[in-house]
N, C-alpha and C positions, 0 to 999 in steps of 0.2 A: 381375425386380428382384432388389439386390442387396442382402445385407447392410449391416440400420441404413439401409437408402432407409425413406423416406413414400409412398403416392402419397393426394394433392391433386383434392379435384373442386374446379374453378369454374364456377360459370352465369352467363351477363352474360343480364340483362335491360334491355331497352329501351324508350325510352321509348314516347314515348301516339302522337309517329308513326310505330312506329321495326314495319318487317316484315320481316320470316320473313330476301329474300336479306340483306337489311343488316347484319343482325342476324348471319348466317355471316357476311357479307367481315365484321367487327369482331372474332366471332369468332377466323378463320386470320390475324388482321393481329397479335391481341395469343399466340397462338400459335407466330406469326415469333420479335416477341420478345422471349419464352419461350424460345423456345432459342436466340435469343442469353446464357442464362443460365449458370446452370452450371446445369443438371439436366440427369437421368438424358430424361430422354422425357417427350415431350409430346403430348397421341394426342384430335382429337375423341376426348370421351363419347360410348357407348355409351344409344341406350336403355335401357331396361329388359328390356322382352321383344320380342325376334324371331317375328314369323311364318313358319311353315313359307311353303317361296318364296321370303321378301321377300331382291332385290339386296341386297348384303350395306352400300351407297349407304342402305336403306332406314330402317338400324339411328343412325341418326346423333342421335345430340339435339343438337339445334343451339341452340348459343351456352357448349353444354358443354364441357367443359377437362380432361382425367385427365393430372395433375400429377407423376410423380414424381422426389423429389429429396430431398437426403441435407439431415439437419438441419438442417445450417450452413446450406444455399441456402435455409431460410427470409421468410430479412428480406429476405434479398434481390427475390422471387419479390412478398413480403409489397407492397415499398417500389415493384415498378416497377408495380402495379396500382395500389398507391393514387394515381403517376403518371398511367400511363393513361386514367385514370377523366374525370381532370379536361379537357379537351375530346374528349368522342365521349360521341355522341348513347346513353346508357349509364346508366342510373335503379342496378342496381344491380349490383354482383359481389357472390353471395358463396359467401363460401371455406368447404368444410367436410375437414377433416384431422382421423383422429381420429375420439372424439367428442366437438373443437369447435369452434365454425366461426363464421364474420366475415364479417359483410355490412359491404362497401364503398358509400357512394351521392354522389353526387357534391355531395359537401359544403363545406368553403373543406377549405382544408388543412390546417388547426394541428387540426381535429375528426379527419378521417382520423387524421393519426400516433399523437394521444392511443387510435381504436382500435386501427388495429395498434398499437401501445405494451405494452394491457393486453391485447389476445389476448397478445402472445411472453408477457407477467410470467406470465400460467394459463397459460401450455402451462412454464414456468421452474419455477411451483411445483407443475406435477403431474405433475415430471421426465424435464421433455421437453426437449431438449436446439436447441430450434429459436432462442432471442435468444439463442444466441454469436454474435460477431461472428467476421471474419477470426483478428481483430487481437486475441483474450480472449489475456487474457499464464497462463495458471492455469499453464499446462506439460502440461496436459493431454493425451494423442495427440489429435491430427488435431486442433487446439484453430488450430495456424497455416494461409493459408496450404495449405502442403505434405501436410499432414492425408492 
């Protein structure tokens, strides 16, 4: 993980009719979309305990992703997740970053946007830098797209 990078956990919860195979497929699709953004890494998250002799695939937690990103990419990642969930059979996407968490549900786009903005504002007041856009004109090093 690069200096200044953060690790975000995403956990998808399927709808009432979802099965493990469908949730796995949705997770892989979200992973592909996240990799299109300016993030360092997106991996399927591992479950906590791996029994001795287990195959590496046995340790994968279905519906869970670990995203390594710079704080500047946080807004774009949250925006992608917010729009991605709208037309998918996913009930919620739980997001954990540091000590903060956010749960996006299949609710109106306006409600989701309010949740994302509140999450970013809370992180900004605790000294995290996730709320800045690439076009921030503060003049701070790394605030621009070349940063």
